C-alpha positions in Angstrom: 100.9 85.3 114.6 101.6 81.7 113.5 100.4 80.0 110.3 98.1 77.3 111.6 96.3 80.2 113.9 96.0 82.6 111.2 94.2 79.9 109.0 92.1 78.7 112.1 90.7 82.0 112.8 90.5 82.6 108.9 88.5 79.5 108.7 86.0 80.7 112.0 86.0 84.1 109.6 84.7 82.7 107.1 82.7 79.9 109.0 80.7 82.0 111.1 78.5 84.0 108.3 78.5 80.9 106.2 76.8 79.3 109.2 74.6 82.4 110.0 73.4 82.3 107.0 72.3 78.5 106.9 70.3 79.6 110.1 68.5 81.7 108.2 67.9 79.7 105.4 67.0 76.5 107.9 64.7 79.5 109.4 63.0 80.6 106.4 62.4 77.1 104.9 61.2 75.9 108.4 58.7 79.3 108.6 57.2 78.2 105.3 57.1 74.9 105.8 54.9 75.5 109.5 53.2 77.8 107.2 52.1 75.0 104.9 51.0 72.7 107.6 49.2 75.2 109.4 46.9 76.2 106.5 46.6 73.0 105.7 44.8 71.5 108.6 43.1 74.4 108.9 41.3 73.8 105.4 40.5 69.9 106.3 39.4 71.3 110.0 37.0 74.0 108.1 35.9 71.3 105.4 35.8 68.3 108.2 32.7 69.8 110.2 34.2 73.2 111.3 32.4 75.4 109.0 29.1 74.5 110.1 30.0 75.1 113.2 31.2 78.2 112.4 28.3 79.7 110.1 25.9 78.1 113.0 27.5 80.0 115.6 29.9 82.9 114.0 29.8 85.4 116.7 31.3 82.8 119.2 33.2 80.5 117.0 36.9 79.8 117.9 38.7 76.7 118.2 42.3 75.9 120.3 44.5 72.8 120.0 44.4 70.3 123.6 47.7 71.7 124.3 46.9 75.4 124.5 47.4 76.7 128.0 47.0 80.6 128.7 44.6 83.2 128.9 42.3 84.9 126.2 43.7 88.1 124.9 41.9 91.1 125.4 40.9 92.7 121.7 43.1 94.4 120.0 46.1 92.4 121.4 48.3 89.3 120.9 49.8 89.3 124.7 48.1 85.7 125.4 45.9 82.8 123.2 42.8 82.8 124.6 42.1 79.9 126.9 38.3 80.1 127.1 35.5 80.6 124.8 33.5 83.2 124.5 30.7 84.1 126.6 27.4 82.0 124.6 30.5 80.5 122.7 31.0 76.7 121.9 33.6 74.9 123.3 37.3 74.8 121.6 36.8 70.6 121.4 33.3 69.5 122.4 33.0 66.1 122.4 30.6 65.1 119.9 31.8 68.0 117.8 33.1 67.8 114.1 36.6 66.2 113.3 38.2 63.3 113.7 36.7 59.7 113.9 33.9 59.1 116.4 32.8 62.7 116.4 36.4 63.6 117.8 38.5 67.3 116.8 40.9 66.6 113.9 43.8 67.2 116.6 46.9 69.4 115.2 49.4 68.9 113.0 52.7 67.8 113.7 55.3 70.4 113.7 57.9 68.6 114.5 60.0 68.3 117.8 59.5 71.0 120.7 56.5 72.1 119.8 54.2 70.2 122.5 53.3 73.2 124.4 52.9 75.9 121.8 49.2 76.8 121.5 47.1 77.6 118.8 43.5 79.6 118.3 41.0 79.7 115.3 39.2 82.8 115.0 36.7 83.4 111.6 36.3 86.3 110.0 33.4 87.3 106.5 34.7 88.3 102.9 35.4 91.6 104.2 37.8 90.7 107.1 35.6 91.2 109.7 35.0 89.0 112.9 31.8 88.8 114.2 33.1 87.5 117.2 34.2 90.7 119.5 37.1 88.2 121.1 38.9 87.9 118.0 41.9 90.2 117.3 42.0 92.3 115.0 44.1 91.6 111.7 46.8 93.1 111.0 47.3 95.8 107.9 50.0 93.3 105.8 47.3 90.4 106.3 44.7 92.3 105.5 46.6 93.8 102.4 47.7 90.5 101.2 44.2 88.6 101.0 42.7 92.1 99.3 45.4 91.3 96.7 44.3 87.9 96.1 46.8 85.4 98.3 45.3 82.2 99.4 47.5 83.0 102.8 49.5 85.8 104.3 51.3 85.5 107.4 53.3 87.5 110.4 55.2 86.3 112.6 56.4 88.8 116.2 60.5 87.7 114.7 61.2 86.1 118.1 59.5 83.1 117.4 61.9 79.8 115.5 58.4 77.8 115.1 56.8 79.4 112.3 54.7 82.5 111.8 52.5 84.0 114.6 49.7 84.6 112.5 47.9 83.3 109.8 45.4 83.9 108.0 43.9 81.6 105.6 41.6 82.1 102.5 39.0 79.5 102.6 37.4 77.9 99.7 34.5 78.6 99.6 35.5 82.5 99.9 31.7 84.1 101.1 29.9 83.7 104.4 31.3 84.9 107.8 34.1 81.9 107.7 35.5 83.1 104.6 38.9 84.0 106.8 40.1 81.8 109.3 42.9 83.1 111.2 45.3 80.7 112.9 46.6 82.6 116.3 49.9 80.6 118.4 51.7 81.4 121.0 55.3 80.2 121.7 55.8 78.9 124.8 57.7 80.4 127.9 61.6 80.8 127.2 61.0 80.2 123.3 61.2 83.7 122.1 64.7 83.9 123.6 65.8 80.2 121.6 64.8 81.8 118.5 68.2 83.8 117.8 70.2 81.0 118.8 72.1 79.0 116.1 70.1 76.2 113.9 70.6 72.7 114.6 74.5 72.0 115.3 73.6 68.9 113.4 73.3 71.0 110.4 76.7 72.8 110.6 78.9 71.4 112.9 80.3 68.7 111.2 80.9 70.5 107.9 82.2 73.3 110.0 84.7 70.7 111.5 85.6 69.2 108.4 85.9 72.4 106.7 88.7 73.3 109.3 90.6 69.7 109.7 90.7 69.6 106.1 92.3 73.6 106.2 94.9 72.3 108.7 95.6 68.9 107.0 96.4 70.6 103.8 98.7 73.5 105.9 100.3 71.2 107.4 103.0 69.5 104.8 102.8 73.8 104.0 103.9 75.1 107.7 107.0 72.2 107.5 108.2 73.6 104.1 108.4 76.8 105.5 110.1 75.5 108.9 112.6 74.0 107.1 113.1 76.2 104.9 113.2 78.8 107.7 116.3 76.8 108.7 118.2 76.9 106.1 117.9 80.7 105.2 119.2 81.0 109.4 122.0 78.7 108.6 123.1 80.3 104.9 123.2 83.6 106.5 125.4 82.3 109.4 127.4 80.1 106.9 128.4 83.9 105.0 126.3 82.5 102.3 128.2 79.5 101.4 126.2 76.7 100.2 123.3 76.2 98.2 119.0 76.4 99.7 117.1 73.3 98.8 114.4 74.2 96.2 112.1 71.2 95.5 109.3 71.6 93.2 107.4 74.5 90.9 105.1 76.0 93.4 105.1 79.1 95.5 107.8 78.3 98.3 110.3 76.9 95.4 110.0 79.8 94.2 111.0 81.7 97.4 113.2 79.2 98.2 115.3 79.7 94.7 114.6 83.4 94.8 116.5 83.2 98.9 119.0 80.9 96.8 119.8 83.7 94.3 119.8 86.3 96.5 122.3 84.7 98.9 124.8 84.1 95.9 124.1 88.4 94.5 125.2 88.9 98.5 128.1 86.1 98.0 129.1 87.3 95.3 129.1 91.2 96.6 131.1 90.4 99.8 133.6 89.3 97.9 133.9 92.0 95.8 134.0 94.2 99.0 136.7 91.9 100.2 139.0 92.5 97.0 138.1 96.5 96.9 139.4 96.4 100.2 142.5 94.6 99.5 143.3 96.4 96.6 142.4 99.7 98.8 145.1 98.4 101.6 147.6 97.2 98.7 146.9 100.7 96.4 147.6 102.3 100.1 150.3 101.2 100.3 152.1 102.0 97.2 150.7 104.9 96.8 152.1 106.0 99.9 155.6 104.3 98.9 155.2 106.5 95.7 154.1 110.0 97.0 157.5 109.8 99.6 160.1 109.3 97.0 159.8 112.9 95.5 158.6 114.3 99.0 162.0 113.3 100.2 163.7 113.7 97.0 162.0 117.3 97.1 162.9 118.2 100.9 166.3 117.3 100.5 166.8 120.1 97.6 164.9 122.7 98.9 167.1 122.1 102.4 170.2 122.5 100.0 169.1 125.4 97.7 168.0 126.3 102.0 171.7 126.1 103.3 173.6 127.5 100.1 171.1 130.9 100.3 172.2 131.1 104.0 175.9 130.8 103.3 175.4 133.2 100.6 176.2 130.9 97.8 174.2 131.4 94.2 171.7 128.7 93.5 172.4 125.9 92.1 170.0 125.8 88.5 170.4 122.1 88.4 168.9 122.1 92.3 165.9 124.1 91.0 165.7 121.6 88.0 165.1 118.8 90.1 162.8 120.2 92.6 160.8 121.3 89.9 160.5 117.9 88.9 159.5 116.3 91.8 157.4 118.6 92.5 155.7 118.1 88.3 155.8 114.4 89.4 153.9 114.7 92.8 151.5 116.7 91.2 151.2 114.0 88.3 151.0 111.5 90.7 148.4 113.0 92.4 145.7 113.6 89.3 146.7 110.2 88.7 145.4 108.9 92.0 142.1 110.2 91.1 141.6 109.3 88.1 142.4 106.1 89.3 139.4 106.1 91.6 137.3 107.6 89.1 138.4 104.7 87.2 137.8 102.2 89.9 134.0 103.9 90.2 133.2 102.5 86.7 130.7 104.2 84.0 128.5 105.5 86.5 131.1 108.3 87.2 131.9 109.0 83.6 130.9 112.8 82.2 130.4 112.7 78.8 130.4 115.6 76.9 131.8 117.0 74.0 135.5 117.0 74.3 137.4 119.9 71.6 140.9 117.8 71.5 142.8 120.2 70.2 142.3 122.4 73.0 143.1 119.4 74.8 146.0 119.0 73.5 147.3 122.6 73.5 146.4 122.3 77.4 148.6 119.3 77.8 151.5 121.3 76.1 151.4 124.8 78.6 151.5 122.1 81.9 155.1 120.0 80.3 156.5 123.0 78.7 158.0 124.8 81.9 160.0 120.8 82.8 160.3 119.9 79.3 162.5 123.2 79.4 164.7 122.1 82.2 165.5 119.0 81.5 166.1 119.8 78.0 164.0 118.0 76.0 162.2 120.0 73.4 158.1 119.7 73.3 156.2 120.5 70.2 153.1 119.9 69.5 151.0 120.4 65.6 146.9 120.0 65.3 144.4 120.6 62.3 143.2 124.2 62.0 139.5 123.0 62.7 138.5 121.4 65.8 138.7 118.1 66.3 135.4 116.9 68.4 134.6 113.8 70.5 132.8 112.7 73.2 134.0 111.6 76.6 134.9 112.8 79.7 137.5 115.4 79.2 138.7 115.3 82.7 139.5 111.9 81.8 140.9 112.2 78.4 143.3 114.8 79.7 145.0 112.7 82.3 145.6 110.1 79.5 147.1 112.2 77.4 149.3 114.1 79.7 150.4 111.0 81.1 151.5 110.2 77.7 153.6 113.2 77.2 155.1 113.4 80.8 156.5 110.1 80.7 158.3 110.9 76.6 159.6 114.0 78.7 160.8 112.4 81.6 162.7 108.9 80.7 163.8 110.9 77.4 167.6 112.6 77.2 168.6 116.0 77.5 168.5 117.5 73.4 165.8 114.8 72.7 162.7 116.4 71.5 158.7 114.4 71.7 155.7 115.4 69.8 152.2 115.5 69.8 151.0 115.2 66.8 146.4 115.0 66.2 145.3 114.0 63.2 141.9 112.9 60.8 141.9 109.9 59.6 139.4 108.4 56.5 136.2 107.0 58.0 135.3 110.0 60.5 138.0 108.9 62.6 140.6 110.9 64.5 144.8 109.6 65.6 146.5 111.2 68.6 150.4 110.4 68.5 152.4 111.2 71.6 156.2 110.0 70.0 159.8 110.7 71.2 163.4 109.9 70.0 164.4 108.7 74.0 165.3 105.2 74.0 161.8 103.9 74.1 160.9 100.3 75.6 161.8 96.7 74.5 159.6 95.3 71.9 159.4 92.0 74.6 158.0 94.6 76.7 155.6 96.2 75.3 152.4 94.1 75.3 153.3 93.9 79.3 153.2 97.1 79.8 148.9 97.7 79.2 148.3 93.5 80.6 149.4 95.6 84.0 146.9 97.1 85.8 146.6 99.4 89.5 146.5 97.0 92.4 149.4 95.5 92.9 151.4 96.8 90.5 154.9 97.0 91.4 156.0 98.2 88.6 155.4 102.0 89.3 159.3 102.3 90.1 161.0 105.8 89.2 164.0 104.0 87.5 164.3 105.2 83.8 162.9 102.7 81.9 160.0 102.7 85.3 156.2 102.5 84.0 153.1 101.8 85.6 150.1 103.9 86.6 150.6 106.3 83.9 150.2 104.4 81.6 147.4 102.2 83.0 145.2 104.6 83.0 145.8 105.6 79.7 144.9 101.9 78.7 141.9 102.0 81.0 140.4 105.3 79.8 140.7 104.3 76.0 139.0 101.4 76.5 136.2 103.3 78.8 135.8 105.6 75.9 135.8 102.6 73.3 139.1 104.2 71.8 142.2 101.4 70.8 145.8 101.9 72.8 148.8 101.4 70.3 152.3 101.3 71.5 155.4 100.5 69.4 158.5 102.1 68.4 158.4 106.0 66.3 160.3 106.5 63.8 162.8 108.5 65.4 164.3 105.3 67.4 162.0 106.2 70.9 158.5 105.1 71.7 155.5 106.2 70.0 152.0 106.3 71.8 148.9 105.7 69.7 145.2 107.0 70.4 142.8 106.0 67.9 139.0 106.7 68.6 136.1 107.4 66.5 135.1 111.1 66.0 131.8 112.7 66.4 129.3 113.7 63.8 130.1 117.5 63.5 133.8 117.3 63.6 134.6 114.6 60.5 135.1 116.6 57.8 137.6 115.9 55.5 141.2 114.3 56.2 144.2 116.4 56.9 147.7 116.4 57.6 149.4 118.3 59.8 152.8 117.2 60.1 153.8 119.9 58.6 152.9 122.0 61.8 155.3 121.0 64.0 158.4 122.9 64.5 
C-alpha cells in the first residue's frame, strides 16, 4: 500500500470518530437548547393567561401548536399527537384566548430550520403529578422521579428525533393547584426519526475534515518525494555493487535512514572486497600447496620405485634411499600439519582454543616426532627443560606446530653430524624463553628480517632448497603474534640459526628462575 493512501486512510479513520463525537456533542447541545426554549415557552404561555384557562377547566384543558397535525393519542400511548380537544374541552387556541396581543395565543418558539411540521401538545398535572384530563398521557417514571427530587424540568427522548426531547415536564412557578406541572408532548414529522441517525450538519464537520486531510497530504508530499529519491538511490547503489555514496541531507529520520543505508553499503562493499581477496588468496594458496605437495610426493614415489626394483632383483636395500624416502614422508606430514595450522590462523581469533599448556611436555612431543628423521640425517637432537612445568595460556595445537616447524627446519637444513638443541627456561618477570639453536649454515643477516615479513598468501619463497624458508617460519611468527608473544631470529653462538620464543607465564607456573642448559647432552 502506498504511503499516501495509507495516510489518507489513517486520516479518515481518525476523522470518523471525531466527526461522530462532534455529532453527539452537537445533538446534545441542540437538545438542551430545545429543552430550554420549550421550558421558557411553556412558562410564558401559562403566565400570560394559560393558568387561568387551565384552572378553570382542568378536566379538559390542553393546548397544541397551530402547526400540529395528527390525531390525539389514546390514554397511555404516545404514538400520535392529539389534534382535537376532549369532549367539553376548550379549543386549542381560541380566537379570544389568552396569549399574545389582541387575544391571540402566544406563537410557539422558533426551534430552527426544519421544524415547521413538528406539532406540540400541552397537558396539565397537579402537585401529585396526576392529570384531571382523561386524554393526558401517563407520565414516564423517570419524569416523576426527577420532579419529586425537586427538578424544575425533566425530559425524555424517544431516541429517534434530532430536535430535542419528545416529552418535557415543566414545574410551574406557583407549584400548586391542578396546573402545577405542564407536560409538553411533541411528535416528529414523518421521516424525521430516520434522519435522526444522520451525521451532523456538513458545515460542522466536512470543511475541517477535508482541511485536515489536505494538510496531511500536503505535509507528506516532501516526505514521499524524499523516500522515492532514497529508494532510487539505493537501487542504483545495489546495481553498482555498492560503489559510490547515498545522498543524506538534513538531520531527520529519513536522513538517518539514508546514512544507515550508506554505512551498510560500505560495509557490504568491504566484505565483498575481503571475500574477493580471500578467494584470490585461496586460489594462490591452492596453486602453491599443490606444487609443494607434488614435489615430495613425486620424490617419494621415485624412492619407493627404486626400492621395489632392488627388491625384485634381489639386491640389498640401500639405506640412503630409505632415508630419503622417510625424509620426504616426514616433510609431507609437516606440510599437511602446516596447512591445517594456516587455515586456522586465517580464520582468526574465534578458531583459537585457549587453555593451559605445559611447555615441558610440548617440547618432549616435538623431540619424539623429529628424532627419527634427525637420526637418519645424522643430526644430533637434544633438549633441556626445567624440572617444574612451565605453564602458559594458549592453543596447544598451534603452539606445538610453531615449535615443531622451527625444530624441523633446524634439523632438515643442518649438515650431517650437526647439532640442534631445544632449551626451555624461565626468565625474570614471570616470563619464559624457548630457544631452538643449531650449528648449521644459518641465514645471512640481511635475510633475517625478511623471513618474518613474508606471508602465506602468494609466498613464492617456499622452496625446498638448502636455504629455503617460507610457510613453517611464517606460521611460527603468526602463532606468537596471536598469543601476544614475540619471535626473535639471530645467529646462534654455534654459528647457525637461533630462534627464540618469548612470552609470559600463567601466574601458577612462575616460580623462580632456573638455568636448564646443563641438561643438554
